[in-house]
C-alpha positions, 0 to 999 in steps of 0.5 A: 741493621748492618751497613750492608742492609738496605732500609730506613734508619733514624734516631729513636728507631730502636725505641719505636720497635721496642714499643711495638713489641712490648706488652700493652699498657692498661685495658679496654673498657666498654662504656656503651654496648650496641646490640647491632653496632654499625661501628665501634669507636675506641678512644685512646692511644692507638698504639696501646689500643692496637696491641690490646686488640690483638687478643680479639682481632689478630688475623681477622681484619680485612682492610685497614684505611688510615689518614695519618698526620702529614707532618707538614712542618708543624706539630701534628694532632697526635703530638700527645703520643710521641715516644719520649725518645723521639720528642727529645731528639726533635728538640735536642738534635741527633743522637746515637742509638744501638743501630745507628752511627753518629750523624751530622747536624740534622736539617729542620726537615730531618728533625721533623721526620724523625719523631714522625717516623718514630710515631708511625713505625710501631703503629704499623707493626702493631696494625699488621698483626691484626690483618688477615692473610689476604688483608690490605692496607691503604694509607693516605699521605702527601709529598712531605712523607710519602717517600718515608712512609713507603720505606716504612711499609716496605720494611713492615710488609715487605717490598714485594707486597707493595700493590700501588701508589695511587695518585688522588687529584685532591685540589684541581687548582693546586696549592699555588703558594708553592713553587709548583702548584701541587694538585694531588695526594697519594694512597699507598696500598700494601698487601699482607700476604702473597695473595692480597684481596684487591677487588675490581670495580664495576664498569661505568654504564652497561656494556654497549653490545648484545647478542643471544648470550647477553651484553658484551664489548669488543676487546682486541685479541692482539696482545699489545704488550711489546715484550711478546713477539713472534720470536719469543711466542711463535705459537701465538703468531698464526693467521685468523681467517675472516668471512666478509660475506656474513655480517651481524647487526653489530657489524661483526664477521665470523672468523675461522682457523682454516681458509674461508672461501672468499675470505682473507687472513688477518695476522697479528700486526701493530699499527706500523705493521711490525710482528705481534702475537695474539693473546690466545692460542689456537685451541682456545680460539677454536673453542670460542668459534661457531663457524659462520655465526658471528652472533654465536661466536666468542671471537669475531672480526670487524672492519676498521675505519682505514679499511683493515680488520681487527680480531676481537674477543667478545668480553662480557666482564662487568668489572675492571681493574682500578686505575692508579689515578683518581680524578673525580670531583667527589674526591676533592679535599673540600668535599670532606669539609662539606660532608662534615658541615652537613652532618654537624652544622660546621666543619669542626675538624681540619681536612676530613677525607671525602667519604667517596675516597675511603669508600673506594678503598673499602670497595677494593679491599674488603669483602661484603662481610669483612672488617675494616680498621682505621686507627687514625679515625679523625672525624670518623669518615671511614665508618661513613665510607663503610656504610656507603659501600654496604648500601651499594652492594648490600654488604654487612661490613663492620668497622672499628675506629681508634681515635686519640682524644686530642683536645680541641683548641679552646677558641675552636668552633668544635670546643665551643660546641662542647666537643672538647677533643677529637674523639668527641667529634667522631662520636658526634658524627657517628651518632648523627649518622647511625643513632647512638644505639648503633655506635659501640663505645670503648675507652682505653684505660692506662694502667699505672705501671706496665704489666710484667712479662 
């Protein structure tokens, strides 16, 4: 990277990129097949597994959801798969690399971030190769590394393919041991191509009004975007005539483009009377009007509380775009632990994500017959989320999970229950949810030496 290029540089970067581009080590071995698998769980180093999956899944994954380690200043679960270079730098201090100039002594946060970045970058590169052209990636993260993760994703996917940084209220009370009680985390969303698939969500409850065509709601026809004015959109600034003598059961009046006897004209104006414009041109409006019949028209007028009148489109759309603030009780952090405890009798994994959080990402990013990938599978929440969405809409989405067999502490309840690594926790939860016969199991076998090019 030259001095003129914008991007994120860190010790170990060259080695991280090389790790993503190298040939995979080892092979994937099937240890249990399933005739109609609800989920496939792959146990092993997620970087090598992702590279090995290219032969099977390249360009076929519709949505990726990951909940990577948050790197909150202590060794994270995936320490067993650090690159050697990143580990050495984290303990010995900064070093030179081919693309990085000499650095000053690094702070403790910088020392923590460098190995985390070296771990994340090759896995993101390898994962993108599996996404389809319209595929979408969702990544949970908190304040500790959200800025770094966005820069990595900007580089891997392209800054122009950033879709959203969703704020998730995960703890209403906040972490009050901090100077400011943090109540939220994030879900970063990136598309793989120029036309990513991001679905809309069903509206909450039925539409409030009904006519002969069906249910609808009123949506103001005035364009509320202040950038559009009569000066730059003169064709959208015209009078719409209202006939107050005719009223339907919803309190709506018919409208027209020409003068109506006994009627009055309404111009697009904002609350303070400044010039605005309509969202529709005259031709589109004319096609939606049935003269004198508010029940049959697609555009009507209705009186406001202050005595004025607004012009409305009858909007029959049953879906709405997802908002970038998610503040539902079902998304709280403790909900994930409650769900895991209900399945296995104890919260055997720290901070599992709530099923509803991941389900919402699946709903947004994966079609009904699509494929979801999670290569930081943890306790297997993503598979439960995929199943939950399939139950909602009758879909047949499939799911592939990858989990490193990180040993559980010998003093932990998971270890004492016979679940000696994190992959075993995921397997136990999945088999509890789907039955052992519907969970396909594969394992990564490392070759003694790397295959030659």
